[in-house]
C-alpha positions in Angstrom: 76.4 59.5 161.9 78.2 61.5 159.2 78.2 64.6 161.3 79.8 62.7 164.1 82.3 61.0 161.8 83.5 64.3 160.3 83.3 66.3 163.5 87.0 66.8 163.4 87.3 66.7 159.7 87.5 69.5 157.1 85.3 72.5 157.9 83.7 72.7 154.5 82.7 69.0 154.6 81.1 69.5 158.1 79.2 72.6 156.9 77.8 70.7 153.9 76.7 67.9 156.1 74.9 70.4 158.3 73.2 72.0 155.3 72.1 68.6 154.1 70.7 67.8 157.6 68.8 71.1 157.6 67.3 70.3 154.3 66.3 66.9 155.6 64.7 68.5 158.7 62.4 70.6 156.5 60.8 67.4 155.2 60.8 65.4 158.5 57.8 66.0 160.8 58.3 66.9 164.4 57.2 63.5 165.8 59.9 61.7 163.7 62.6 63.5 165.7 61.3 62.0 168.9 58.4 64.3 169.4 60.2 67.6 170.1 61.6 68.4 166.6 65.2 68.7 165.5 66.2 71.3 168.1 65.1 69.1 171.0 66.8 66.2 169.3 70.0 68.3 169.2 69.6 69.1 172.8 69.5 65.5 173.7 72.5 64.7 171.5 74.6 67.6 172.9 73.8 66.5 176.5 74.7 62.9 175.9 77.6 63.2 173.4 79.6 66.2 174.4 82.6 65.3 172.2 80.6 66.3 169.2 79.3 69.6 170.5 81.1 71.8 167.9 79.4 69.9 165.1 76.0 70.1 166.7 76.6 73.8 167.3 77.2 74.3 163.6 74.0 72.5 162.8 72.1 74.6 165.3 73.5 77.7 163.5 72.7 76.5 160.1 69.1 75.4 160.8 67.6 79.0 160.9 69.8 80.1 158.0 68.5 77.3 155.7 64.9 77.4 156.9 63.9 79.8 154.2 66.3 78.6 151.5 64.5 78.0 148.2 67.2 75.5 147.3 65.3 73.1 149.5 62.3 71.8 147.5 59.4 71.8 149.8 55.7 72.6 149.6 54.9 76.1 150.9 52.7 74.7 153.7 55.4 72.2 154.8 58.0 75.0 154.8 55.7 77.3 156.9 55.1 74.4 159.3 58.8 73.8 159.7 59.4 77.6 160.3 56.7 77.6 163.0 58.2 74.4 164.6 61.6 76.0 164.6 60.4 79.3 166.1 58.6 77.4 168.8 62.0 75.9 169.7 63.8 79.2 169.9 64.0 79.2 173.7 65.6 75.7 173.6 68.1 76.9 171.0 69.0 79.9 173.1 69.4 77.7 176.2 71.8 75.4 174.3 73.8 78.4 173.1 73.9 79.8 176.6 75.0 76.5 178.0 78.0 76.4 175.6 79.2 79.8 176.7 81.2 78.1 179.4 83.5 76.5 176.8 86.0 79.2 175.8 87.0 77.7 172.5 83.4 77.7 171.3 82.7 81.3 172.1 82.9 82.6 168.6 80.8 79.7 167.3 78.2 80.4 170.0 78.0 84.1 169.0 77.6 83.1 165.3 74.7 80.8 166.3 73.1 83.5 168.4 73.2 86.0 165.5 71.7 83.3 163.2 68.7 82.7 165.6 68.2 86.5 166.2 68.0 87.0 162.4 65.4 84.2 162.1 63.2 84.7 165.2 61.9 88.1 166.3 59.3 86.9 168.7 61.2 87.3 171.9 60.3 90.1 174.3 62.9 92.9 174.7 63.0 92.5 178.5 63.8 88.7 178.2 66.3 89.3 175.5 68.1 92.1 177.5 68.6 89.7 180.4 70.1 86.9 178.4 73.8 86.1 179.2 74.3 85.7 175.4 73.6 89.4 175.0 76.1 90.6 177.5 78.7 88.1 176.2 78.3 89.6 172.8 78.4 93.2 173.9 81.5 92.6 176.2 83.2 90.9 173.2 83.0 94.1 171.2 86.3 95.1 172.9 87.9 91.8 172.0 90.0 91.6 168.8 89.5 87.9 168.7 85.7 88.0 168.8 85.0 91.4 167.4 83.4 90.3 164.1 81.1 87.8 165.7 80.2 90.3 168.4 79.4 92.9 165.8 77.2 90.5 163.9 75.2 89.7 167.1 74.9 93.4 168.1 73.8 94.3 164.6 71.1 91.7 164.7 70.0 92.9 168.1 69.7 96.4 166.7 67.6 95.2 163.8 65.6 93.1 166.2 64.5 96.2 168.1 63.1 97.9 165.0 61.6 94.8 163.3 57.9 94.6 162.5 57.4 92.0 165.2 59.0 94.1 167.9 55.8 95.9 168.9 57.2 99.3 168.4 60.4 101.0 169.4 59.0 102.2 172.8 58.7 98.6 174.0 62.2 97.9 172.9 63.8 100.8 174.9 65.1 98.5 177.7 67.2 96.7 175.1 68.1 99.8 173.2 69.4 101.4 176.4 71.6 98.5 176.9 72.9 98.4 173.3 73.7 102.1 172.6 76.4 102.6 175.3 78.3 99.6 174.2 78.2 100.6 170.5 79.2 104.2 171.3 82.1 102.8 173.3 83.7 101.7 170.0 83.9 105.2 168.6 87.5 105.8 169.7 88.6 102.6 168.0 87.9 104.3 164.6 91.0 106.4 165.1 93.2 103.6 166.3 95.9 103.1 163.7 96.8 99.7 165.1 93.4 98.4 164.3 93.0 96.0 161.5 91.1 97.6 158.5 88.4 94.9 158.6 87.8 95.5 162.3 87.5 99.2 161.6 85.0 98.4 158.9 83.0 96.2 161.3 82.9 99.0 163.9 81.8 101.6 161.3 79.1 99.2 160.0 77.8 98.8 163.5 77.7 102.6 164.1 76.0 103.1 160.8 73.5 100.3 161.5 72.7 101.9 164.9 72.2 105.4 163.3 70.0 104.1 160.4 67.9 101.9 162.7 67.3 104.6 165.4 67.0 107.5 163.1 63.5 108.4 164.4 64.9 108.6 168.0 68.0 110.5 166.8 65.8 113.1 164.9 64.2 114.1 168.1 67.5 115.8 168.9 68.2 114.7 172.5 71.8 115.1 174.0 72.4 111.4 173.6 71.1 111.5 170.0 73.6 114.3 169.1 76.4 112.2 170.5 75.4 109.4 168.0 75.3 112.0 165.2 78.8 113.2 166.2 80.0 109.5 166.1 78.6 109.1 162.7 80.3 112.2 161.5 83.5 110.6 162.6 82.7 107.6 160.5 81.9 109.9 157.5 85.3 111.6 158.0 87.2 108.4 157.7 89.8 108.5 154.9 88.5 105.2 153.3 85.5 105.9 151.1 84.2 102.3 151.7 84.0 103.2 155.4 82.8 106.8 155.0 80.0 105.8 152.7 78.5 103.4 155.2 76.8 106.5 156.8 75.3 107.9 153.6 72.0 106.1 154.1 71.7 107.4 157.6 72.1 111.0 156.4 69.5 110.5 153.8 67.0 109.0 156.2 67.7 111.7 158.8 67.1 114.3 156.2 63.8 112.6 155.3 62.8 112.5 159.0 63.6 116.1 159.6 61.9 117.5 156.5 58.9 115.2 156.1 55.8 116.7 157.8 54.5 113.2 158.5 57.3 112.9 161.1 55.6 115.6 163.2 52.0 114.4 163.0 51.9 113.6 166.7 52.4 117.3 167.5 48.8 118.0 166.3 48.4 121.7 165.5 50.1 123.4 162.5 51.8 125.8 164.9 53.2 123.1 167.0 54.4 121.1 164.0 56.2 124.2 162.5 57.7 125.0 165.9 59.1 121.5 166.4 60.2 121.2 162.7 62.1 124.5 162.9 63.7 123.5 166.2 65.0 120.3 164.8 66.2 121.8 161.5 68.1 124.4 163.5 69.6 121.8 165.8 70.9 119.6 163.0 72.1 122.5 160.9 75.7 122.3 162.1 76.1 118.5 161.6 74.9 118.9 158.0 77.2 121.8 157.4 80.1 119.6 158.7 78.8 116.8 156.5 79.0 119.0 153.3 82.6 119.8 154.2 83.5 116.2 154.9 82.1 114.7 151.7 82.9 117.4 149.1 86.6 116.4 148.7 85.6 112.8 148.1 84.9 113.6 144.4 88.4 114.8 143.8 90.1 112.9 141.0 93.2 110.9 142.2 96.4 111.9 140.5 96.9 108.4 139.2 93.3 108.1 137.9 94.6 107.5 134.4 96.3 104.3 135.6 93.0 102.9 137.1 91.4 99.9 135.6 88.1 100.4 133.8 86.3 98.8 136.8 88.1 101.1 139.3 87.2 104.2 137.2 83.6 103.1 137.1 83.6 102.7 140.9 85.1 106.2 141.3 82.4 107.7 139.1 79.8 105.9 141.2 81.3 107.3 144.3 81.0 110.8 142.9 77.3 110.2 142.2 76.9 109.0 145.8 78.4 112.2 147.1 76.1 114.2 144.9 73.2 112.5 146.5 74.5 113.4 150.0 75.0 117.0 149.0 71.4 117.2 147.8 70.2 115.7 151.1 72.2 118.4 152.8 70.5 121.1 150.7 67.1 119.9 151.9 68.1 120.6 155.5 70.3 123.6 155.0 68.8 125.2 151.9 70.5 125.5 148.5 72.0 128.9 149.1 73.8 128.2 152.4 75.1 124.9 151.0 76.4 126.9 148.0 78.3 129.2 150.4 80.1 126.2 152.0 81.1 124.8 148.6 82.1 128.2 147.3 84.5 128.5 150.3 86.0 125.1 149.2 86.4 126.5 145.7 88.2 129.6 146.9 90.5 127.4 149.0 91.2 125.2 146.0 92.1 128.1 143.8 94.5 129.4 146.4 96.9 132.0 145.0 97.1 130.4 141.6 100.7 129.3 141.9 101.5 125.6 141.4 97.8 125.0 141.4 96.4 121.4 140.9 93.3 121.2 138.9 91.7 118.3 140.8 90.5 120.3 143.9 89.1 123.0 141.7 87.2 120.5 139.5 85.9 118.8 142.7 84.5 122.0 144.1 82.9 122.9 140.8 81.4 119.4 140.5 79.8 119.8 143.9 78.4 123.2 143.1 77.0 121.8 139.9 75.4 118.9 141.8 73.3 121.3 144.0 72.8 123.9 141.3 69.0 123.2 140.9 68.6 123.7 144.7 70.0 127.3 144.6 67.4 130.0 144.4 67.0 132.0 141.2 67.5 135.2 143.3 71.0 134.2 144.4 73.3 136.9 143.0 76.2 137.0 145.5 78.1 133.8 144.8 77.0 132.4 141.4 78.3 135.5 139.5 81.8 134.8 141.0 81.7 131.2 140.1 
């Protein structure tokens, strides 16, 4: 009754009512909702009282979010039972969300609900999921400024779904992955669009980084499509905003691990085959990691107005330098310490210039980067280090 009463009331009030109802649902057995649980009860309510659909949709979105909330005092066995009941109602929930797609003003809310259920329930087959209208609505909404954030959230959850423990392996998820990747890659050009809102650019960058990090094993195989993803992630890394650029740092670390860890090549059997494939991949990814070194090395440069920064901003900047150091070390594992040193030494030479009107910040930045990888440089290196 309260949910209906405040259906057109303040958003915060309606949300709190939904959270309270979700908490109540944890304690109420399935049969007390009319035999089909709260989701089936919601289905009946939405069909019979369509004026309140927005409120019911919010409750449908909140239910899986609150299911595992430890703010709700419930015995473990009761909580597990409720989770199982809710998962068994996933198809009903998705059907309700699909039915609401026809109402334009509810589109964003529907996408938020879909993301919520994807996050909660990973038991749907990839082929069934790939055929859902909700998926195509979300993917097509990636090109809509109005629905971009909600569409990114859904797509991100779909990506995570394909690599979840319950997904039965990435091979089984290929039908869905093959649907997702072209849509996500289609966003790459928007990174350079100066008319784009900064938050939208961050959302796109986050999605590309999510895709790279989730599919790093596929990317490490080095197919043509994989290299296109790598190039897209290099574009994210090159973004002028560190908050955006750094979204890719985990990907580069995981890619390095995948390329260098011998366990990644176990399926190749013999030692000869393993070494051959490992060398092929390291050679293939050499250029992207060389570009990576060039892209991140300038990030450690002290801003001219650093002395005016607050203590917190100064601390954040120092942390960003440490993060760049880690990326450089990842690069040395792929390229080798000496080749990485050569790239950074070139940066140092450029920073020194002809010595006239020289700023100290670029020089210090290059030296900082060289120091960061110093332990990776071979003791026999006698060409560059003496010049440094």
